[in-house]
N, C-alpha and C positions, 0 to 999 in steps of 0.2 A: 797056310791055305788062302789062296783067294777067296773074296766074298761074290755073292752072285753080280752085284753091280759091276765090279772089276772085271768078271769074266765076261760079262754081255759087250764092257766097253773094249775089252781085247779082241772078242770075237768081230764086232763090227769095224774095227779098225785095220783087220787083217792079220794079229798078232801081235806080239809085245813090240817087237822092233819097228812096226809100223806106225803103233800108237805113240811110241815114244818120239819118232820123227814128226808125226803132226802136231805134237805139242811143244816141240823144240828142246826136249831134253835128252840125256844120257840113256840108253836103254838098259844098262845095270840098275839105275833107279827105278824104271817100272817094274823091273822083275823082283825088285826087294819089296813093292808092295802088298800088302795084304788086301788094303782097300784104297779106294781114290783118295789121297791128302785133301782137306778142306781147300786149300789154295788152289787146287788143281782141278777142282769139279767143273768150274766153267768153262776151263779149256778143253777139258775132256768132251765136256757136253757138246762145246760147238765143232769139235773133231770128230766126233762119232755119232752124233745125234741122239745118244741115249740121254734121257732127261737126267736131271739131277736129282730128281725124287727117287729116280730108280738107282742112280749111281751111290746118293747117301742119304737113304730115307731118315737117317737119325737126324741129319741137319736140316733137310727141306720138307718133313711130314707136316708141319704146322702149316695152317690155310695161310694161302697167300694174300697179304694185304693190298687191297683193291685201291683204287683211285679213289672210290666214294669214303673209304676211311681214312684216306691219309691227305694231308695237305697237296694240294696238285703242284706245289712248287718243290715239296720235298719229295714227291713222286718222280718229277723231272730230274732232281738231283740224283736221287737213286739210278735213273735210267743211264745219266751220265759217267757216275761214278762206275757202275756195272760195265758199261762200253770201256771204258780206259782199262779196267782190270781184266778185262776180256783180251784186249790189245796186247797189253802188258803180259799176258801169264803165257801166251803161246802166239804163233801167227795164225790169222784169221782163214778158215777154210774158205772154199769158193762160195758156199752160201752165204756167209756173213758178210763178205766182201758186195756180195749183191744187194743185199739189205743196206748196207753202209751206202751203197751207191744210189740209194732213193731218199738220204737225208737232206731236207730242205734248208736252205740259208735264207738269211735276212742281212739287214744293213748293221747288225750288233756286231760286236766284235766275236761274242761266240757264234753267231750266225754265220759269218764269214769263215770261222773256223770248220762248221758244220760243210759249207759249201766246197772249201777246200778239201775237205778229208772224202767228202762222196766223188771228186772230180779225181783224185787220187785213187779210189777204189775202184771207179769205173774203167779204168786204163789198166790196173793192176793184173798181172798173171798169178795164180797161186803158188807156182812153183818159184817165181822170182820173189815172192813175199815172204816165203818159208826159208830162202837162202838169206834173205835181207836180214830176218829176225835173227836167225842162227848167227850170222856175223856181227851183229848188232850186242846180242845180250847173251850168247852162249860161246861161239869162237872155240877153237883148238887151243885150249888151255884157259883163255878168257875172252870175251865179247870185247867189242870197242867200248861198251857202256856197261858200268856194274849199277842195277838199278836198286841200290841198298841203301838204307839211313845210314847205316854205320859207315859204309864207304864214303859218302858224301859228308857225314859231319866229321869222321876223324881220318879219314884217309885208308880207313883198315877195314876188314869184313869183322862180323862177328865180336863187336866192340860195345861199350857202356850204351848208346842209344838201342841196341837189341834188348840189353837186360832190362832198360826202362820199360821198354815195349812190350815185354814179356809180364812183367809186373802189372802194367794197366791193363792189358788183356785180361789177366786173372781177377782181377779185382772187378771187372766188367761182366765177368763169367763167361770169357770166350777163350776156350780151351785148344791148344795145340793137339792135333790128332796123331794116334800113334803111327809109327813108319814114315812121318813127314820129314825130309832132309830138307826143304827150303828152307832158310830161316825166316820169321815172320816179319822182317822189317823190309821184304820185297815191295816194291812199288805196287804190285798187283794185288798182294795180301791187303795193305792198307786201302786201297781204292774199294776193294770186294768189303771191308769193315765199314767205311764210310757210307758204302749201299745200304747196308745191314742197317745204319742208324737211322738213314734218311726214310727207308721203306717201312721202318718199326720192325725188321724181324731182329736186330738186337736193341734191347731197351736201353735207353741212357736218357738223361736232360739233357735239354739244350746246352747247359753249363758243361755237361760231361763230355758232350760231342764237340763243342768247340775246344774245350782242353785237349781232347785228342787231335784233333786237327792241327792245333797250335803246336804241341808237343812233338807229333810225329809226322806231319805233313809238310806244313807250311815252312817249315823251317829248312826243308832241302828239295821238294819233289819239283818245286817250281826250276831248280835250277837243272835237275834230270831231264825235264821237258824242253828247257832252252838247248841244253846239249844234243838232245834228240833232234832238234830242228837244224843244227849245224854240223851234225857227224857226218862224216865222210861218206859212211856205208849207207846213208838213210835216203831213202826215196819216199816210199809210200810212209814210212815211220816218223818221215819229217812233218807231214801232216798231222799225226798223231801228236807229236810234240806240241804242235801249235794249237790244237784243240786242249790238250792237257794244260799248258800255260795259262790259255784264256779261262778256261773255266775254275782253274785254281786261284786267280786273281779275282774274280766273281765271287767265289766261296770266302777269300780274305776279308773283302770288303763286307759281305753279308754279316759274317760274325762280329767284325768291328761295330757295325751298325747295330747290332742286336744286343750289344752290352749294354 
């Protein structure tokens, strides 16, 4: 039986098939949900406009950490990770593309990446980006890119890197939800976890956050973003790859300096 949040999302999308299409996954996956899986909440929110607090009140009922109670740099980091998580989890709807088009750039590598992404969003057609996302990450059988740690580190899916990640998530008290079929080592899920660390939603020491980053992101995700930049089917997502690569380079340096 579906919970109320999932029912509202399905209604807002116009049905199960339409919701699946909007977030770039197969219809049977959505049909099997009893509630929105944790790693799909941001995508479903963006596709339907239904708040994450309505979709998963068990995960998002805590008071939101404000910029007054978290370091401004960490707040910026959380927003950057959340944006990457959203773009990696599914194709952005028109409203999000409009927001991205308003991003401001500057002379720094990250600022230039923001400007490039904003330019790409300003000329992108929603249906074209949906098709691009499908071809890159879903495909008929498989997409051009497989955004999973196991694949990048071993050449196969569901290998030892996924097992290690699950152990570390359990130790941090971050649980996999029932009826979730996407492996936790998907790049979108890992970015969402890092956003939770930076915002304070997931409690962890700086040492634990750095260890998680080095063990589960920095060892492979930069290659994913680089592959995205040169992927044959990438247009809008080429700029996403540039942003992700630039941001991970900054994160890697920051964690090194913090040692």
